[in-house]
N, CA, C and O atoms as a Tripos MOL2 file, in Angstrom:
@<TRIPOS>MOLECULE
protein
  304   303    76     0     0
PROTEIN
NO_CHARGES

@<TRIPOS>ATOM
      1 N           2.7170  -18.4820  -11.1620 N.3       1 MET1
      2 CA          3.8100  -17.6490  -10.7070 C.3       1 MET1
      3 C           3.7240  -17.5040   -9.1870 C.2       1 MET1
      4 O           2.6760  -17.1460   -8.6480 O.2       1 MET1
      5 N           4.8160  -17.7800   -8.5140 N.am      2 ALA2
      6 CA          4.8190  -17.7480   -7.0630 C.3       2 ALA2
      7 C           4.8910  -16.3210   -6.5380 C.2       2 ALA2
      8 O           5.0700  -15.3710   -7.3000 O.2       2 ALA2
      9 N           4.7480  -16.1870   -5.2280 N.am      3 ASN3
     10 CA          4.6940  -14.8710   -4.5900 C.3       3 ASN3
     11 C           6.1010  -14.4430   -4.1440 C.2       3 ASN3
     12 O           6.4040  -14.4150   -2.9510 O.2       3 ASN3
     13 N           6.9590  -14.1070   -5.1340 N.am      4 TYR4
     14 CA          8.3000  -13.6340   -4.8070 C.3       4 TYR4
     15 C           8.7750  -12.6660   -5.8790 C.2       4 TYR4
     16 O           8.2740  -12.6690   -7.0040 O.2       4 TYR4
     17 N           9.7420  -11.8450   -5.5180 N.am      5 CYS5
     18 CA         10.3080  -10.8670   -6.4460 C.3       5 CYS5
     19 C          11.2380  -11.6010   -7.4180 C.2       5 CYS5
     20 O          12.0820  -12.3970   -7.0070 O.2       5 CYS5
     21 N          11.0690  -11.3200   -8.7060 N.am      6 GLU6
     22 CA         11.8780  -12.0110   -9.7070 C.3       6 GLU6
     23 C          13.2570  -11.3850   -9.8810 C.2       6 GLU6
     24 O          14.0820  -11.9160  -10.6250 O.2       6 GLU6
     25 N          13.5220  -10.2650   -9.2080 N.am      7 ILE7
     26 CA         14.8320   -9.6260   -9.2780 C.3       7 ILE7
     27 C          15.7110  -10.0550   -8.1000 C.2       7 ILE7
     28 O          16.8130  -10.5680   -8.2950 O.2       7 ILE7
     29 N          15.2130   -9.8400   -6.8740 N.am      8 CYS8
     30 CA         16.0340  -10.1330   -5.6910 C.3       8 CYS8
     31 C          15.6390  -11.4340   -4.9900 C.2       8 CYS8
     32 O          16.3870  -11.9270   -4.1460 O.2       8 CYS8
     33 N          14.4750  -11.9960   -5.3250 N.am      9 GLY9
     34 CA         14.0550  -13.2600   -4.7240 C.3       9 GLY9
     35 C          13.3570  -13.1170   -3.3840 C.2       9 GLY9
     36 O          13.1510  -14.1100   -2.6860 O.2       9 GLY9
     37 N          12.9860  -11.8840   -3.0100 N.am     10 LYS10
     38 CA         12.2980  -11.6740   -1.7360 C.3      10 LYS10
     39 C          10.9440  -12.3770   -1.7700 C.2      10 LYS10
     40 O          10.2000  -12.2550   -2.7430 O.2      10 LYS10
     41 N          10.6280  -13.1120   -0.7050 N.am     11 GLY11
     42 CA          9.3750  -13.8680   -0.6640 C.3      11 GLY11
     43 C           8.6900  -13.7630    0.6810 C.2      11 GLY11
     44 O           8.9720  -12.8550    1.4640 O.2      11 GLY11
     45 N           7.7830  -14.6990    0.9490 N.am     12 ASN12
     46 CA          7.0210  -14.6970    2.1890 C.3      12 ASN12
     47 C           7.9030  -15.0160    3.3890 C.2      12 ASN12
     48 O           8.9280  -15.6880    3.2690 O.2      12 ASN12
     49 N           7.4770  -14.5140    4.5560 N.am     13 ASN13
     50 CA          8.1850  -14.7480    5.8090 C.3      13 ASN13
     51 C           7.1700  -15.1920    6.8510 C.2      13 ASN13
     52 O           6.1120  -14.5770    6.9810 O.2      13 ASN13
     53 N           7.4740  -16.2480    7.5930 N.am     14 ASN14
     54 CA          6.5720  -16.7190    8.6310 C.3      14 ASN14
     55 C           6.9260  -16.0670    9.9610 C.2      14 ASN14
     56 O           8.0960  -15.9590   10.3280 O.2      14 ASN14
     57 N           5.8730  -15.6280   10.6870 N.am     15 ALA15
     58 CA          6.0750  -14.9690   11.9710 C.3      15 ALA15
     59 C           4.9260  -15.3370   12.8930 C.2      15 ALA15
     60 O           3.9730  -15.9930   12.4720 O.2      15 ALA15
     61 N           5.0100  -14.9230   14.1340 N.am     16 ASN16
     62 CA          3.9570  -15.1800   15.1040 C.3      16 ASN16
     63 C           3.1720  -13.9200   15.4020 C.2      16 ASN16
     64 O           3.7290  -12.8240   15.4680 O.2      16 ASN16
     65 N           1.8620  -14.0890   15.5810 N.am     17 ARG17
     66 CA          1.0010  -13.0110   16.0360 C.3      17 ARG17
     67 C           0.7290  -13.2790   17.5020 C.2      17 ARG17
     68 O           0.0960  -14.2780   17.8450 O.2      17 ARG17
     69 N           1.2020  -12.3950   18.3740 N.am     18 VAL18
     70 CA          1.0990  -12.5900   19.8260 C.3      18 VAL18
     71 C           0.0090  -11.6760   20.3650 C.2      18 VAL18
     72 O           0.0920  -10.4560   20.2300 O.2      18 VAL18
     73 N          -1.0240  -12.2720   20.9810 N.am     19 ARG19
     74 CA         -2.0860  -11.4840   21.6060 C.3      19 ARG19
     75 C          -1.7970  -11.3760   23.0880 C.2      19 ARG19
     76 O          -1.4100  -12.3470   23.7380 O.2      19 ARG19
     77 N          -1.9960  -10.1620   23.6170 N.am     20 ARG20
     78 CA         -1.7240   -9.9160   25.0270 C.3      20 ARG20
     79 C          -2.9210   -9.2740   25.6870 C.2      20 ARG20
     80 O          -3.7170   -8.5970   25.0370 O.2      20 ARG20
     81 N          -3.0410   -9.4940   26.9920 N.am     21 ARG21
     82 CA         -4.1190   -8.9240   27.7920 C.3      21 ARG21
     83 C          -3.5040   -8.2320   28.9870 C.2      21 ARG21
     84 O          -2.4500   -8.6450   29.4700 O.2      21 ARG21
     85 N          -4.1480   -7.1840   29.4700 N.am     22 GLY22
     86 CA         -3.6790   -6.5120   30.6800 C.3      22 GLY22
     87 C          -3.0530   -5.1700   30.3970 C.2      22 GLY22
     88 O          -2.9330   -4.7410   29.2500 O.2      22 GLY22
     89 N          -2.6600   -4.5200   31.4680 N.am     23 LYS23
     90 CA         -2.0650   -3.1860   31.3930 C.3      23 LYS23
     91 C          -0.5830   -3.2860   31.7250 C.2      23 LYS23
     92 O          -0.2010   -4.0220   32.6340 O.2      23 LYS23
     93 N           0.2400   -2.5640   31.0090 N.am     24 ALA24
     94 CA          1.6800   -2.6110   31.2130 C.3      24 ALA24
     95 C           2.0550   -2.0900   32.6000 C.2      24 ALA24
     96 O           1.3840   -1.2140   33.1460 O.2      24 ALA24
     97 N           3.1380   -2.6380   33.1640 N.am     25 LYS25
     98 CA          3.6140   -2.1950   34.4810 C.3      25 LYS25
     99 C           3.9910   -0.7190   34.4480 C.2      25 LYS25
    100 O           3.7880    0.0050   35.4230 O.2      25 LYS25
    101 N           4.5390   -0.2830   33.3230 N.am     26 LYS26
    102 CA          4.9440    1.1060   33.1640 C.3      26 LYS26
    103 C           3.7570    2.0600   33.3040 C.2      26 LYS26
    104 O           3.9150    3.2070   33.7230 O.2      26 LYS26
    105 N           2.5710    1.5700   32.9500 N.am     27 LYS27
    106 CA          1.3660    2.4020   33.0130 C.3      27 LYS27
    107 C           0.5310    2.1340   34.2650 C.2      27 LYS27
    108 O          -0.6160    2.5720   34.3510 O.2      27 LYS27
    109 N           1.1010    1.4180   35.2340 N.am     28 GLY28
    110 CA          0.4210    1.2180   36.5080 C.3      28 GLY28
    111 C          -0.3120   -0.1010   36.6530 C.2      28 GLY28
    112 O          -1.0450   -0.2920   37.6220 O.2      28 GLY28
    113 N          -0.1320   -1.0100   35.7180 N.am     29 GLY29
    114 CA         -0.8020   -2.3050   35.7880 C.3      29 GLY29
    115 C           0.0890   -3.3690   36.4020 C.2      29 GLY29
    116 O           1.1620   -3.0690   36.9250 O.2      29 GLY29
    117 N          -0.3680   -4.6240   36.3350 N.am     30 VAL30
    118 CA          0.4070   -5.7340   36.8910 C.3      30 VAL30
    119 C           1.2130   -6.4590   35.8250 C.2      30 VAL30
    120 O           1.9010   -7.4350   36.1250 O.2      30 VAL30
    121 N           1.1370   -5.9990   34.6000 N.am     31 GLY31
    122 CA          1.9250   -6.5980   33.5240 C.3      31 GLY31
    123 C           1.0460   -7.2110   32.4470 C.2      31 GLY31
    124 O          -0.1150   -7.5400   32.6910 O.2      31 GLY31
    125 N           1.5990   -7.3600   31.2770 N.am     32 ARG32
    126 CA          0.8650   -7.9280   30.1450 C.3      32 ARG32
    127 C           1.0270   -9.4410   30.1460 C.2      32 ARG32
    128 O           2.1210   -9.9480   30.3920 O.2      32 ARG32
    129 N          -0.0500  -10.1610   29.8730 N.am     33 ASN33
    130 CA         -0.0090  -11.6150   29.7910 C.3      33 ASN33
    131 C          -0.3060  -12.0480   28.3590 C.2      33 ASN33
    132 O          -1.1840  -11.4920   27.6990 O.2      33 ASN33
    133 N           0.4330  -13.0410   27.8930 N.am     34 ILE34
    134 CA          0.1920  -13.5900   26.5620 C.3      34 ILE34
    135 C          -0.9780  -14.5600   26.6560 C.2      34 ILE34
    136 O          -0.9680  -15.4780   27.4770 O.2      34 ILE34
    137 N          -1.9870  -14.3540   25.8130 N.am     35 THR35
    138 CA         -3.1560  -15.2310   25.8430 C.3      35 THR35
    139 C          -3.1490  -16.2340   24.7040 C.2      35 THR35
    140 O          -3.6490  -17.3460   24.8710 O.2      35 THR35
    141 N          -2.5910  -15.8700   23.5350 N.am     36 SER36
    142 CA         -2.4950  -16.8380   22.4470 C.3      36 SER36
    143 C          -1.3980  -16.4210   21.4850 C.2      36 SER36
    144 O          -1.0800  -15.2400   21.3470 O.2      36 SER36
    145 N          -0.8340  -17.4100   20.8290 N.am     37 VAL37
    146 CA          0.1720  -17.1840   19.8040 C.3      37 VAL37
    147 C          -0.2770  -17.9680   18.5810 C.2      37 VAL37
    148 O          -0.4560  -19.1840   18.6460 O.2      37 VAL37
    149 N          -0.4580  -17.2640   17.4610 N.am     38 SER38
    150 CA         -0.8550  -17.9500   16.2390 C.3      38 SER38
    151 C           0.0750  -17.5310   15.1100 C.2      38 SER38
    152 O           0.5870  -16.4120   15.1060 O.2      38 SER38
    153 N           0.2870  -18.4050   14.1770 N.am     39 GLY39
    154 CA          1.1790  -18.1200   13.0670 C.3      39 GLY39
    155 C           0.5330  -17.2030   12.0530 C.2      39 GLY39
    156 O          -0.6880  -17.1850   11.8980 O.2      39 GLY39
    157 N           1.3640  -16.4440   11.3670 N.am     40 ARG40
    158 CA          0.8840  -15.5860   10.2900 C.3      40 ARG40
    159 C           1.9670  -15.4740    9.2380 C.2      40 ARG40
    160 O           3.1160  -15.8470    9.4750 O.2      40 ARG40
    161 N           1.5980  -14.9570    8.0710 N.am     41 THR41
    162 CA          2.5370  -14.8120    6.9730 C.3      41 THR41
    163 C           2.7210  -13.3390    6.6390 C.2      41 THR41
    164 O           1.7440  -12.6160    6.4400 O.2      41 THR41
    165 N           3.9600  -12.8990    6.5770 N.am     42 GLN42
    166 CA          4.2790  -11.5380    6.1560 C.3      42 GLN42
    167 C           4.6210  -11.6010    4.6750 C.2      42 GLN42
    168 O           5.5170  -12.3380    4.2650 O.2      42 GLN42
    169 N           3.8910  -10.8100    3.8670 N.am     43 LYS43
    170 CA          4.0690  -10.8720    2.4210 C.3      43 LYS43
    171 C           4.7960   -9.6270    1.9110 C.2      43 LYS43
    172 O           4.5990   -8.5370    2.4460 O.2      43 LYS43
    173 N           5.6360   -9.7780    0.8800 N.am     44 PRO44
    174 CA          6.3350   -8.6310    0.3190 C.3      44 PRO44
    175 C           5.3920   -7.7670   -0.5140 C.2      44 PRO44
    176 O           4.3650   -8.2480   -0.9940 O.2      44 PRO44
    177 N           5.7370   -6.5020   -0.6840 N.am     45 ASN45
    178 CA          4.9450   -5.5740   -1.4810 C.3      45 ASN45
    179 C           5.3630   -5.7410   -2.9430 C.2      45 ASN45
    180 O           6.3100   -5.1040   -3.4050 O.2      45 ASN45
    181 N           4.6440   -6.6050   -3.6630 N.am     46 LEU46
    182 CA          4.9730   -6.9020   -5.0490 C.3      46 LEU46
    183 C           4.0610   -6.1500   -6.0000 C.2      46 LEU46
    184 O           2.8730   -5.9700   -5.7330 O.2      46 LEU46
    185 N           4.6350   -5.7130   -7.1160 N.am     47 GLN47
    186 CA          3.8850   -5.0280   -8.1620 C.3      47 GLN47
    187 C           4.1270   -5.7600   -9.4740 C.2      47 GLN47
    188 O           5.2360   -6.2170   -9.7470 O.2      47 GLN47
    189 N           3.0680   -5.8650  -10.2900 N.am     48 LYS48
    190 CA          3.2360   -6.4160  -11.6270 C.3      48 LYS48
    191 C           3.6800   -5.2780  -12.5380 C.2      48 LYS48
    192 O           3.0160   -4.2460  -12.6230 O.2      48 LYS48
    193 N           4.8110   -5.4740  -13.2200 N.am     49 VAL49
    194 CA          5.4160   -4.4150  -14.0130 C.3      49 VAL49
    195 C           5.8120   -4.9680  -15.3740 C.2      49 VAL49
    196 O           6.3050   -6.0920  -15.4780 O.2      49 VAL49
    197 N           5.5900   -4.1590  -16.4320 N.am     50 LYS50
    198 CA          6.1310   -4.5070  -17.7430 C.3      50 LYS50
    199 C           7.5740   -4.0350  -17.7590 C.2      50 LYS50
    200 O           7.8480   -2.8560  -17.5340 O.2      50 LYS50
    201 N           8.4970   -4.9510  -18.0230 N.am     51 ALA51
    202 CA          9.9180   -4.6080  -17.9670 C.3      51 ALA51
    203 C          10.6670   -5.2920  -19.1050 C.2      51 ALA51
    204 O          10.1700   -6.2300  -19.7280 O.2      51 ALA51
    205 N          11.8640   -4.8010  -19.3540 N.am     52 MET52
    206 CA         12.7310   -5.4190  -20.3500 C.3      52 MET52
    207 C          13.4970   -6.5620  -19.7040 C.2      52 MET52
    208 O          14.2750   -6.3510  -18.7740 O.2      52 MET52
    209 N          13.2740   -7.7680  -20.2000 N.am     53 VAL53
    210 CA         13.9770   -8.9490  -19.6950 C.3      53 VAL53
    211 C          14.6050   -9.6510  -20.8920 C.2      53 VAL53
    212 O          13.8950  -10.1220  -21.7800 O.2      53 VAL53
    213 N          15.9220   -9.7220  -20.9190 N.am     54 ASP54
    214 CA         16.6760  -10.3380  -22.0200 C.3      54 ASP54
    215 C          16.2990   -9.7510  -23.3730 C.2      54 ASP54
    216 O          16.1910  -10.4810  -24.3580 O.2      54 ASP54
    217 N          16.0970   -8.4370  -23.4290 N.am     55 GLY55
    218 CA         15.8150   -7.7550  -24.6800 C.3      55 GLY55
    219 C          14.3770   -7.8270  -25.1640 C.2      55 GLY55
    220 O          14.0890   -7.3830  -26.2760 O.2      55 GLY55
    221 N          13.4610   -8.3740  -24.3650 N.am     56 SER56
    222 CA         12.0580   -8.4350  -24.7680 C.3      56 SER56
    223 C          11.1710   -7.9450  -23.6330 C.2      56 SER56
    224 O          11.5460   -7.9990  -22.4620 O.2      56 SER56
    225 N           9.9710   -7.4600  -24.0070 N.am     57 LYS57
    226 CA          9.0240   -7.0010  -23.0020 C.3      57 LYS57
    227 C           8.4210   -8.2010  -22.2930 C.2      57 LYS57
    228 O           8.0660   -9.2000  -22.9190 O.2      57 LYS57
    229 N           8.3120   -8.0840  -20.9650 N.am     58 LYS58
    230 CA          7.7550   -9.1720  -20.1770 C.3      58 LYS58
    231 C           7.0880   -8.5950  -18.9410 C.2      58 LYS58
    232 O           7.5570   -7.6020  -18.3860 O.2      58 LYS58
    233 N           6.0000   -9.2100  -18.5090 N.am     59 ARG59
    234 CA          5.3250   -8.7850  -17.2880 C.3      59 ARG59
    235 C           5.8640   -9.6370  -16.1410 C.2      59 ARG59
    236 O           5.7340  -10.8610  -16.1490 O.2      59 ARG59
    237 N           6.4770   -8.9700  -15.1440 N.am     60 ILE60
    238 CA          7.0790   -9.6890  -14.0190 C.3      60 ILE60
    239 C           6.6060   -9.0730  -12.7080 C.2      60 ILE60
    240 O           6.1220   -7.9410  -12.6730 O.2      60 ILE60
    241 N           6.7550   -9.8430  -11.6300 N.am     61 LYS61
    242 CA          6.4560   -9.3420  -10.2870 C.3      61 LYS61
    243 C           7.7530   -8.8430   -9.6670 C.2      61 LYS61
    244 O           8.7510   -9.5610   -9.6090 O.2      61 LYS61
    245 N           7.7160   -7.5830   -9.1990 N.am     62 VAL62
    246 CA          8.9090   -6.9500   -8.6460 C.3      62 VAL62
    247 C           8.5420   -6.2890   -7.3320 C.2      62 VAL62
    248 O           7.4790   -5.6770   -7.2250 O.2      62 VAL62
    249 N           9.4120   -6.4010   -6.3170 N.am     63 CYS63
    250 CA          9.1530   -5.7270   -5.0450 C.3      63 CYS63
    251 C           9.4320   -4.2330   -5.2020 C.2      63 CYS63
    252 O          10.2060   -3.8290   -6.0700 O.2      63 CYS63
    253 N           8.8040   -3.4250   -4.3700 N.am     64 THR64
    254 CA          8.9260   -1.9750   -4.4870 C.3      64 THR64
    255 C          10.3440   -1.4990   -4.1760 C.2      64 THR64
    256 O          10.7610   -0.4460   -4.6590 O.2      64 THR64
    257 N          11.0770   -2.2530   -3.3870 N.am     65 LYS65
    258 CA         12.4550   -1.8790   -3.0770 C.3      65 LYS65
    259 C          13.3210   -1.9050   -4.3380 C.2      65 LYS65
    260 O          14.1530   -1.0220   -4.5430 O.2      65 LYS65
    261 N          13.1200   -2.9230   -5.1800 N.am     66 CYS66
    262 CA         13.8680   -3.0150   -6.4310 C.3      66 CYS66
    263 C          13.4260   -1.9360   -7.4210 C.2      66 CYS66
    264 O          14.2460   -1.4080   -8.1720 O.2      66 CYS66
    265 N          12.1240   -1.6070   -7.4210 N.am     67 LEU67
    266 CA         11.6250   -0.5530   -8.3040 C.3      67 LEU67
    267 C          12.2490    0.7960   -7.9490 C.2      67 LEU67
    268 O          12.6980    1.5300   -8.8290 O.2      67 LEU67
    269 N          12.2720    1.1180   -6.6460 N.am     68 LYS68
    270 CA         12.8210    2.3950   -6.2030 C.3      68 LYS68
    271 C          14.3270    2.4810   -6.4250 C.2      68 LYS68
    272 O          14.8620    3.5630   -6.6650 O.2      68 LYS68
    273 N          15.0160    1.3310   -6.3450 N.am     69 ALA69
    274 CA         16.4610    1.3180   -6.5130 C.3      69 ALA69
    275 C          16.8620    1.3920   -7.9880 C.2      69 ALA69
    276 O          18.0370    1.5790   -8.3030 O.2      69 ALA69
    277 N          15.8750    1.2450   -8.9010 N.am     70 GLY70
    278 CA         16.1780    1.3260  -10.3290 C.3      70 GLY70
    279 C          16.7740    0.0620  -10.8980 C.2      70 GLY70
    280 O          17.4680    0.1190  -11.9130 O.2      70 GLY70
    281 N          16.5260   -1.0850  -10.2760 N.am     71 LYS71
    282 CA         17.0510   -2.3490  -10.7770 C.3      71 LYS71
    283 C          16.2500   -2.8840  -11.9660 C.2      71 LYS71
    284 O          16.6760   -3.8270  -12.6330 O.2      71 LYS71
    285 N          15.0740   -2.2680  -12.2320 N.am     72 VAL72
    286 CA         14.2040   -2.7210  -13.3090 C.3      72 VAL72
    287 C          13.9940   -1.5690  -14.2800 C.2      72 VAL72
    288 O          13.7380   -0.4360  -13.8700 O.2      72 VAL72
    289 N          14.1050   -1.8690  -15.5760 N.am     73 GLN73
    290 CA         13.8340   -0.8660  -16.5950 C.3      73 GLN73
    291 C          12.4000   -1.0440  -17.0620 C.2      73 GLN73
    292 O          12.0840   -2.0280  -17.7300 O.2      73 GLN73
    293 N          11.5210   -0.0950  -16.7150 N.am     74 LYS74
    294 CA         10.1110   -0.1810  -17.0850 C.3      74 LYS74
    295 C           9.9310    0.0860  -18.5680 C.2      74 LYS74
    296 O          10.6600    0.8780  -19.1640 O.2      74 LYS74
    297 N           8.9360   -0.5970  -19.1640 N.am     75 VAL75
    298 CA          8.5730   -0.3980  -20.5590 C.3      75 VAL75
    299 C           7.1030   -0.0530  -20.6060 C.2      75 VAL75
    300 O           6.2920   -0.7060  -19.9490 O.2      75 VAL75
    301 N           6.7420    0.9760  -21.3830 N.am     76 TYR76
    302 CA          5.3470    1.4040  -21.4550 C.3      76 TYR76
    303 C           4.7100    0.9840  -22.7520 C.2      76 TYR76
    304 O           3.5330    1.2640  -22.9810 O.2      76 TYR76
@<TRIPOS>BOND
     1     1     2 1
     2     2     3 1
     3     3     4 2
     4     3     5 am
     5     5     6 1
     6     6     7 1
     7     7     8 2
     8     7     9 am
     9     9    10 1
    10    10    11 1
    11    11    12 2
    12    11    13 am
    13    13    14 1
    14    14    15 1
    15    15    16 2
    16    15    17 am
    17    17    18 1
    18    18    19 1
    19    19    20 2
    20    19    21 am
    21    21    22 1
    22    22    23 1
    23    23    24 2
    24    23    25 am
    25    25    26 1
    26    26    27 1
    27    27    28 2
    28    27    29 am
    29    29    30 1
    30    30    31 1
    31    31    32 2
    32    31    33 am
    33    33    34 1
    34    34    35 1
    35    35    36 2
    36    35    37 am
    37    37    38 1
    38    38    39 1
    39    39    40 2
    40    39    41 am
    41    41    42 1
    42    42    43 1
    43    43    44 2
    44    43    45 am
    45    45    46 1
    46    46    47 1
    47    47    48 2
    48    47    49 am
    49    49    50 1
    50    50    51 1
    51    51    52 2
    52    51    53 am
    53    53    54 1
    54    54    55 1
    55    55    56 2
    56    55    57 am
    57    57    58 1
    58    58    59 1
    59    59    60 2
    60    59    61 am
    61    61    62 1
    62    62    63 1
    63    63    64 2
    64    63    65 am
    65    65    66 1
    66    66    67 1
    67    67    68 2
    68    67    69 am
    69    69    70 1
    70    70    71 1
    71    71    72 2
    72    71    73 am
    73    73    74 1
    74    74    75 1
    75    75    76 2
    76    75    77 am
    77    77    78 1
    78    78    79 1
    79    79    80 2
    80    79    81 am
    81    81    82 1
    82    82    83 1
    83    83    84 2
    84    83    85 am
    85    85    86 1
    86    86    87 1
    87    87    88 2
    88    87    89 am
    89    89    90 1
    90    90    91 1
    91    91    92 2
    92    91    93 am
    93    93    94 1
    94    94    95 1
    95    95    96 2
    96    95    97 am
    97    97    98 1
    98    98    99 1
    99    99   100 2
   100    99   101 am
   101   101   102 1
   102   102   103 1
   103   103   104 2
   104   103   105 am
   105   105   106 1
   106   106   107 1
   107   107   108 2
   108   107   109 am
   109   109   110 1
   110   110   111 1
   111   111   112 2
   112   111   113 am
   113   113   114 1
   114   114   115 1
   115   115   116 2
   116   115   117 am
   117   117   118 1
   118   118   119 1
   119   119   120 2
   120   119   121 am
   121   121   122 1
   122   122   123 1
   123   123   124 2
   124   123   125 am
   125   125   126 1
   126   126   127 1
   127   127   128 2
   128   127   129 am
   129   129   130 1
   130   130   131 1
   131   131   132 2
   132   131   133 am
   133   133   134 1
   134   134   135 1
   135   135   136 2
   136   135   137 am
   137   137   138 1
   138   138   139 1
   139   139   140 2
   140   139   141 am
   141   141   142 1
   142   142   143 1
   143   143   144 2
   144   143   145 am
   145   145   146 1
   146   146   147 1
   147   147   148 2
   148   147   149 am
   149   149   150 1
   150   150   151 1
   151   151   152 2
   152   151   153 am
   153   153   154 1
   154   154   155 1
   155   155   156 2
   156   155   157 am
   157   157   158 1
   158   158   159 1
   159   159   160 2
   160   159   161 am
   161   161   162 1
   162   162   163 1
   163   163   164 2
   164   163   165 am
   165   165   166 1
   166   166   167 1
   167   167   168 2
   168   167   169 am
   169   169   170 1
   170   170   171 1
   171   171   172 2
   172   171   173 am
   173   173   174 1
   174   174   175 1
   175   175   176 2
   176   175   177 am
   177   177   178 1
   178   178   179 1
   179   179   180 2
   180   179   181 am
   181   181   182 1
   182   182   183 1
   183   183   184 2
   184   183   185 am
   185   185   186 1
   186   186   187 1
   187   187   188 2
   188   187   189 am
   189   189   190 1
   190   190   191 1
   191   191   192 2
   192   191   193 am
   193   193   194 1
   194   194   195 1
   195   195   196 2
   196   195   197 am
   197   197   198 1
   198   198   199 1
   199   199   200 2
   200   199   201 am
   201   201   202 1
   202   202   203 1
   203   203   204 2
   204   203   205 am
   205   205   206 1
   206   206   207 1
   207   207   208 2
   208   207   209 am
   209   209   210 1
   210   210   211 1
   211   211   212 2
   212   211   213 am
   213   213   214 1
   214   214   215 1
   215   215   216 2
   216   215   217 am
   217   217   218 1
   218   218   219 1
   219   219   220 2
   220   219   221 am
   221   221   222 1
   222   222   223 1
   223   223   224 2
   224   223   225 am
   225   225   226 1
   226   226   227 1
   227   227   228 2
   228   227   229 am
   229   229   230 1
   230   230   231 1
   231   231   232 2
   232   231   233 am
   233   233   234 1
   234   234   235 1
   235   235   236 2
   236   235   237 am
   237   237   238 1
   238   238   239 1
   239   239   240 2
   240   239   241 am
   241   241   242 1
   242   242   243 1
   243   243   244 2
   244   243   245 am
   245   245   246 1
   246   246   247 1
   247   247   248 2
   248   247   249 am
   249   249   250 1
   250   250   251 1
   251   251   252 2
   252   251   253 am
   253   253   254 1
   254   254   255 1
   255   255   256 2
   256   255   257 am
   257   257   258 1
   258   258   259 1
   259   259   260 2
   260   259   261 am
   261   261   262 1
   262   262   263 1
   263   263   264 2
   264   263   265 am
   265   265   266 1
   266   266   267 1
   267   267   268 2
   268   267   269 am
   269   269   270 1
   270   270   271 1
   271   271   272 2
   272   271   273 am
   273   273   274 1
   274   274   275 1
   275   275   276 2
   276   275   277 am
   277   277   278 1
   278   278   279 1
   279   279   280 2
   280   279   281 am
   281   281   282 1
   282   282   283 1
   283   283   284 2
   284   283   285 am
   285   285   286 1
   286   286   287 1
   287   287   288 2
   288   287   289 am
   289   289   290 1
   290   290   291 1
   291   291   292 2
   292   291   293 am
   293   293   294 1
   294   294   295 1
   295   295   296 2
   296   295   297 am
   297   297   298 1
   298   298   299 1
   299   299   300 2
   300   299   301 am
   301   301   302 1
   302   302   303 1
   303   303   304 2
@<TRIPOS>SUBSTRUCTURE
     1 MET1         2 RESIDUE 1 A MET
     2 ALA2         6 RESIDUE 1 A ALA
     3 ASN3        10 RESIDUE 1 A ASN
     4 TYR4        14 RESIDUE 1 A TYR
     5 CYS5        18 RESIDUE 1 A CYS
     6 GLU6        22 RESIDUE 1 A GLU
     7 ILE7        26 RESIDUE 1 A ILE
     8 CYS8        30 RESIDUE 1 A CYS
     9 GLY9        34 RESIDUE 1 A GLY
    10 LYS10       38 RESIDUE 1 A LYS
    11 GLY11       42 RESIDUE 1 A GLY
    12 ASN12       46 RESIDUE 1 A ASN
    13 ASN13       50 RESIDUE 1 A ASN
    14 ASN14       54 RESIDUE 1 A ASN
    15 ALA15       58 RESIDUE 1 A ALA
    16 ASN16       62 RESIDUE 1 A ASN
    17 ARG17       66 RESIDUE 1 A ARG
    18 VAL18       70 RESIDUE 1 A VAL
    19 ARG19       74 RESIDUE 1 A ARG
    20 ARG20       78 RESIDUE 1 A ARG
    21 ARG21       82 RESIDUE 1 A ARG
    22 GLY22       86 RESIDUE 1 A GLY
    23 LYS23       90 RESIDUE 1 A LYS
    24 ALA24       94 RESIDUE 1 A ALA
    25 LYS25       98 RESIDUE 1 A LYS
    26 LYS26      102 RESIDUE 1 A LYS
    27 LYS27      106 RESIDUE 1 A LYS
    28 GLY28      110 RESIDUE 1 A GLY
    29 GLY29      114 RESIDUE 1 A GLY
    30 VAL30      118 RESIDUE 1 A VAL
    31 GLY31      122 RESIDUE 1 A GLY
    32 ARG32      126 RESIDUE 1 A ARG
    33 ASN33      130 RESIDUE 1 A ASN
    34 ILE34      134 RESIDUE 1 A ILE
    35 THR35      138 RESIDUE 1 A THR
    36 SER36      142 RESIDUE 1 A SER
    37 VAL37      146 RESIDUE 1 A VAL
    38 SER38      150 RESIDUE 1 A SER
    39 GLY39      154 RESIDUE 1 A GLY
    40 ARG40      158 RESIDUE 1 A ARG
    41 THR41      162 RESIDUE 1 A THR
    42 GLN42      166 RESIDUE 1 A GLN
    43 LYS43      170 RESIDUE 1 A LYS
    44 PRO44      174 RESIDUE 1 A PRO
    45 ASN45      178 RESIDUE 1 A ASN
    46 LEU46      182 RESIDUE 1 A LEU
    47 GLN47      186 RESIDUE 1 A GLN
    48 LYS48      190 RESIDUE 1 A LYS
    49 VAL49      194 RESIDUE 1 A VAL
    50 LYS50      198 RESIDUE 1 A LYS
    51 ALA51      202 RESIDUE 1 A ALA
    52 MET52      206 RESIDUE 1 A MET
    53 VAL53      210 RESIDUE 1 A VAL
    54 ASP54      214 RESIDUE 1 A ASP
    55 GLY55      218 RESIDUE 1 A GLY
    56 SER56      222 RESIDUE 1 A SER
    57 LYS57      226 RESIDUE 1 A LYS
    58 LYS58      230 RESIDUE 1 A LYS
    59 ARG59      234 RESIDUE 1 A ARG
    60 ILE60      238 RESIDUE 1 A ILE
    61 LYS61      242 RESIDUE 1 A LYS
    62 VAL62      246 RESIDUE 1 A VAL
    63 CYS63      250 RESIDUE 1 A CYS
    64 THR64      254 RESIDUE 1 A THR
    65 LYS65      258 RESIDUE 1 A LYS
    66 CYS66      262 RESIDUE 1 A CYS
    67 LEU67      266 RESIDUE 1 A LEU
    68 LYS68      270 RESIDUE 1 A LYS
    69 ALA69      274 RESIDUE 1 A ALA
    70 GLY70      278 RESIDUE 1 A GLY
    71 LYS71      282 RESIDUE 1 A LYS
    72 VAL72      286 RESIDUE 1 A VAL
    73 GLN73      290 RESIDUE 1 A GLN
    74 LYS74      294 RESIDUE 1 A LYS
    75 VAL75      298 RESIDUE 1 A VAL
    76 TYR76      302 RESIDUE 1 A TYR
């Protein structure tokens, strides 16, 4: 099972992690300099939930946004 929400399809997002050195001009420095840029992955907040899917109980991965919005009917 992949790392995505089975209700809305929210998945991983690629972004950059930017490291900086120095003091900001606003705080009296000469400015911030970028020293390295490396890739990183932003992951969604997924929860494994027992839910009703097509009339049967099933364990699915759901993002917390869908849980809070009530898009999933939990089964205990």
